[in-house]
Structures are given as structure tokens and as C-alpha cells.
RORORO-636297 format. One record per residue (C-alpha): residue in three letters; x, y, z. Coordinates in steps of 0.02 Angstrom, whole numbers, plus 50000, padded with zeros to 5 digits. Layout:
BEGIN
ALAXYZ
...
//
This chain:
BEGIN
UNK500005000050000
UNK500645017349952
UNK500075033250040
UNK500165051449986
UNK499785066650093
UNK499605083550005
UNK499555098850117
UNK499035115050028
UNK499485125850178
UNK498125137850235
UNK496985134450086
UNK495405133950194
UNK494535150750183
UNK492865159750196
UNK491615165650064
UNK492245181449980
UNK491205195449905
UNK492485197049765
UNK492105178949719
UNK490205181049726
UNK490105172149893
UNK491265157849848
UNK492855152649938
UNK494485151549838
UNK494325132549841
UNK492585133749764
UNK493145146549636
UNK494695136949581
UNK494685124849433
UNK495285108649514
UNK494895094049397
UNK496155081649471
UNK495605085049649
UNK493755084349605
UNK494005067649518
UNK494705060949681
UNK493245068549777
UNK492015059749662
UNK492755042649701
UNK493235046249881
UNK492515055250031
UNK492635072850099
UNK492435079050276
UNK493135090750407
UNK494525090450538
UNK495055102250676
UNK496955103150687
UNK497015118850794
UNK496375116250973
UNK495705132651040
UNK496945133451185
UNK498465132251069
UNK499115143850931
UNK498135142950768
UNK499715140150669
UNK500615127450562
UNK501695121750707
UNK500195114450800
UNK499135110150648
UNK500425099850555
UNK500835089550709
UNK498975085850723
UNK498825081850539
UNK500215068850551
UNK499405060550701
UNK500295068550850
UNK499255075450994
UNK499945093051021
UNK499515092851206
UNK500755078651222
UNK502095083451095
UNK502045102251059
UNK503355112751150
UNK503425127951033
UNK503705132450851
UNK505535137250857
UNK506145120250921
UNK505355112050768
UNK506295123850654
UNK507905121050751
UNK507735102550714
UNK507675106650529
UNK509425113750543
UNK510065099050643
UNK510165109250802
UNK510075098050955
UNK509235105851107
UNK509715099751280
UNK508475099351424
UNK508905117151479
UNK509035124651304
UNK507735135351215
UNK507445140251035
UNK506625156750987
UNK505965160750812
UNK506755176750745
UNK505885185650601
UNK506645200150509
UNK505155211750487
UNK504665228950426
UNK503755239850553
UNK503195257550515
UNK502315269150637
UNK502075254650758
UNK501185244550622
UNK501745227550555
UNK501915231850372
UNK502815216150314
UNK503245200950421
UNK504465195150284
UNK505415211650267
UNK504955211350083
UNK505585193350070
UNK507345197950120
UNK508675186350050
UNK509575173650158
UNK511235182150122
UNK510565198850182
UNK509805190650336
UNK511475182850380
UNK512335199950376
UNK511015208050487
UNK511065193850613
UNK512955194250617
UNK512875212550666
UNK511545208750797
UNK512625195050871
UNK514125206650885
UNK513235222350943
UNK511775216151047
UNK512425200251131
UNK513985202451236
UNK515255190251306
UNK515425188051494
UNK513575191251529
UNK512025180151528
UNK511765186551352
UNK513265176351292
UNK512205160651308
UNK511195166551157
UNK511625164250974
UNK510745170050816
UNK510625156550683
UNK510235160950502
UNK508835150950423
UNK508015154850256
UNK507565172750209
UNK506605181150350
UNK506425164950451
UNK507845163550576
UNK508195157850754
UNK508895163550920
UNK509595148951021
UNK509815149451210
UNK511035136951284
UNK510685133351467
UNK512145133551587
UNK512355127151764
UNK512815144551826
UNK511375153451739
UNK509545150451778
UNK508445148351625
UNK507695165051578
UNK506135157451500
UNK504715145951552
UNK503135138451478
UNK502255154251537
UNK503265165251418
UNK502095171251281
UNK502355179351112
UNK501395184250955
UNK501655177850779
UNK502085192450662
UNK501105185050517
UNK499525187350622
UNK499875206050640
UNK499935211450458
UNK499365229650444
UNK498965229750631
UNK499725239150778
UNK501095229450868
UNK500985239851028
UNK500075226351129
UNK500955211351053
UNK502715211551123
UNK503295196051218
UNK502685194251396
UNK503055183151546
UNK504725176151607
UNK506175182251502
UNK505095194151400
UNK506085209451457
UNK507625202451373
UNK506705198551210
UNK505875215651205
UNK507555223951234
UNK508335214851087
UNK506855219150976
UNK506955237551024
UNK508845238651007
UNK508775230750834
UNK507835245850767
UNK509305257550797
UNK510585244550741
UNK509695241150575
UNK509215259150535
UNK510815263350441
UNK511475245950410
UNK512265243850238
UNK511065229750196
UNK509555240850226
UNK510305255850139
UNK510575245149985
UNK508805238249995
UNK508035255650006
UNK509095261449860
UNK508425246649760
UNK506625251249803
UNK506385237249929
UNK505755238050106
UNK507115237250239
UNK507155225150384
UNK506805237350525
UNK506705225350675
UNK506985208150745
UNK505355200150798
UNK505585186350928
UNK504205173550956
UNK503715155050953
UNK504955149851087
UNK505035132751165
UNK506105118951237
UNK506685102351167
UNK505305091751089
UNK505245072751095
UNK504225064550958
UNK504165045750925
UNK504575041150746
UNK503165039050621
UNK503765021550582
UNK503695016250765
UNK501885021950772
UNK501225016350603
UNK502505003850538
UNK502805013650377
UNK504275023050303
UNK503975040950249
UNK504755056250168
UNK504385074850168
UNK504425087050022
UNK504325105150080
UNK505205121850063
UNK504965128150242
UNK505985123950396
UNK504485120750506
UNK503975105450405
UNK505785100350381
UNK505955100650570
UNK504405090250601
UNK505035077850471
UNK506715076650559
UNK505895073650727
UNK504775059550661
UNK506275052150570
UNK505755056050392
UNK507085061050266
UNK506775077750180
UNK506835077949991
UNK507495094849933
UNK506805101049768
UNK507675113749657
UNK506585129149636
UNK505505125649789
UNK505405142649873
UNK504015141850003
UNK503175156049908
UNK502005158649759
UNK503435156749636
UNK503855139049695
UNK504205125549566
UNK502585115649578
UNK503025103849437
UNK504705099149514
UNK503875095649680
UNK502595084549595
UNK503935075049500
UNK504975072749658
UNK503465065549747
UNK503105053349604
UNK504915047349611
UNK504875045849801
UNK503445033349789
UNK504685020749722
UNK505625020949888
UNK504425026050027
UNK502755019950093
UNK502135037550134
UNK502565053250035
UNK502035070050106
UNK502035085549996
UNK501835102250084
UNK501515118049982
UNK501615134850070
UNK500985145549926
UNK499115146449969
UNK499545152350144
UNK500725165750080
UNK499375172249962
UNK498155173150108
UNK499385182950215
UNK499475195550074
UNK497585195850053
UNK497715190649871
UNK496275178849832
UNK496705177949646
UNK498485172449687
UNK497765159549807
UNK496645152449671
UNK498115151749551
UNK499185142349678
UNK497785129649706
UNK497615126749519
UNK499495124249505
UNK499435111449646
UNK498025102349558
UNK498885102249389
UNK500695098849437
UNK500595089249601
UNK498925080549628
UNK498685075749446
UNK500365067149421
UNK500275058849592
UNK498535051849558
UNK499175043849398
UNK500725036949485
UNK499725029549627
UNK498635019849506
UNK500215011649437
UNK500735006249612
UNK499164996249646
UNK498374998249818
UNK498495016149877
UNK497705030449970
UNK497855049249954
UNK497425062550082
UNK497235080850035
UNK496995093450174
UNK497675110050234
UNK498355111750409
UNK497315126850463
UNK496205140450387
UNK497015156650330
UNK495625168450269
UNK496145181450141
UNK495015193950229
UNK495985193450393
UNK497705188850320
UNK498075177650469
UNK497895159850530
UNK496305155350622
UNK495595141150725
UNK494245130350650
UNK493855115450541
UNK494735112350375
UNK494105101650229
UNK494905084750200
UNK494815072450057
UNK495285054050061
UNK495215042749908
UNK495935025949860
UNK495885007749910
UNK494515003250032
UNK493755020750034
UNK491895020849997
UNK491325036049898
UNK490075048249971
UNK488825058949876
UNK489975073949855
UNK490935076349692
UNK491965091949733
UNK493215096949866
UNK492855112849963
UNK492365119250133
UNK490535118550082
UNK490515100850012
UNK491525094450161
UNK490275101750284
UNK488815092750200
UNK489385075050237
UNK489345075450427
UNK491025066350433
UNK492235075650546
UNK493655074250670
UNK493535085450822
UNK495315080050862
UNK496315081150702
UNK497655069250763
UNK496395054850756
UNK496285056150566
UNK497955047750532
UNK497415031650619
UNK495965030350497
UNK496975035450345
UNK498295022150372
UNK497495005550327
UNK497684993050468
//
């Protein structure tokens, strides 16, 4: 039996006036996905418990069958795992965005999609100027990730009490687009230190050569560090130990790479996969088809629909969904037929409405088709059709047990 999981990140949405009351999923032309819906079943799942962040960090753990109340420690530790960073019991990881803030408003949580090379230069300056040797600050290290997505690592020491705790809270910058940031600075144990770094970064970056060059090129500068998503070392059992199947992850973002590393899945890197709207959909689809020859479970994560939502661009979201249908779901459906017994699951992790430009709690539509799956009456895949069937998972992590054929 072969299994495929396709995650169009954040594709669940709400009816939009610009689409005559349709959601982007309803408005998109998705022939390959709808063919699967016609011979499979659609329903709903909740991957974002109300007491936890409505983000990909919680939702993707749920989607892969891991109860977040048992396994979730924070977003940043998952991304640290993607870079092979081992966290000891007293260590902490903090997500570090490079952002653009103007007049106390979050104008761009990506700093105009700053390049990785530019990010590395800014973080090098922050390490030298903001974190000093011989003080508790020397236990912190900035680590460059990809583009605006970076990390701050705290290494615990016997002579220094941990500055953070599970009560330390922070706000995701992608949930603050075009909103005031005045009430969203970190709070709780250790928050004073994080707020100080965030404030000091404004002066440090103001006349930094990287930003001067960006402004001269007509791009937004990275005005601040934004520190959030902190947590301690996670401990996830491998997917194979739970389900008896090998698996592999195809993604362009460190969060999913990190989850894959923690569940002992290799990550298949694809040339041209960017984690944005310009990603190479066809190359990701081809890589997934090839991976079926080696692995029992192939998971393809596509960030593009979520990025379009954060920008409030419903037309770009529709285009990304149609690209996923054409270049990923279509080829995978054909490949699965050649492999004999198979199942495919298509579902986003969480909703990201274009109207709010941020993640939200709530049910997302799911589609399962393949061997042993009895078709329902619905022939399309959308929030509306999924709600009609009455099939749902209040706890999203229960879905994987049903998807994997016993």
C-alpha cells in the first residue's frame, strides 16, 4: 500500500464578496482533485485546538497524528530540528523574524522577502552588537535560516538560571499584518530580554549597509527583529514506530523540515521550491512521484496558498491551488494507480482567510480517496462540500489512524 499526503497550507478560507460568495477552493478549477472527491470522501478536521496557537506548528503535528498537548513545546524548536540543532533539556529556541515595522504597524512580516544572504549579515551585526560576552547574554546565538525565518538559540548553563518558562508568551508576526504591534510584544518570564533585543535592533538596523542598499533598490528594509514561538526540546516518537511505515517529506519551509526530522522522515529537497508563490510546483510533483518508488508514505507540503492569504490576494491563492492540482495532485494520482493499492489525503493544516490575512482556529476540509474508501455523495472538494457529509474529526490527530489502513 502506498500513501500520499498533500498539504496545501492555509487553503481553507471563507466566502468572499469578490468571488460572489465563493471561497477560493470553490472558485478554483481543480479537475484532478475533484475527480478524487468523486471517488472518495470529503469531511472536516480540527487541527488547531482553541487553547493552542492557530498556526502550522500545531496544525501539522495534528495532521500527522501527533496530539499537540503531548508533543508540542513551541514552534522554534521544530525549526531548530530542521537545521540539525540539538536542544538539551535546559536549552530554548526562539523564532526570529526580520520584519518591517512602520509607525508601530506591522507592514511586512517578511521584510519584503529579504534574502538569506542579507539576513545573515544583519544577524551577524546583531550578534556582535547586541549580545555580549561575559554576561548572561553570551548564552544566546542568532542562527540564520532561510530569508526572514531565523532563530535565536539559548544554551542553558549550570551557573545561569533559564530566563524562560512555559509561561513566556509571544505573538506571531504574520498574524499582525497591517495591525498595531503595541500590545503584542513578548510577555512573561524572560520577556524583558526579548523586548530589549527587539527595540535595540531598530537602531542597529536603521543605517545598516544591507538596509541602505535595499532602500536604494526600492525594497522595504528590515527594521526590526521580531522574537516569538519559543520553546524547549521536543520529543516525538518516529512515524515508523507508530504506524510501521517509512515516509518522506517534500517542503520548502523549515517548520515542516523540522517536524520531518523529529519523526525520522528524510527531507527531499527540490530545486526551485521557494516556500512562496513562485515555487516550482512541477518539480515538487515529479519529486513526489519518484519518492513513491522508495517510501511507503510521501508527504508534499506547499506553502503558497498560505502566503497568498497573508497578502490578502485571493486571485493568487486560486492560482496556487490550480497549480497544485495540475502539477502535484494530477501526476501523483496517475502514479498511485500504477502502484496498485493506495490512498491519498488532501487537506490544509489550518484556515488562513484572505480577509483577515492571518491563521485562524476552525475546521478544515479533508479528502481521502483510494483503496478501501467508499465514495460519498459529494463530487467536489471545498469547505462547503466537506461540511455537507457530517464526517468530521474534532481532534485532528485521530485522522491519521483512519487514513493508514490497518
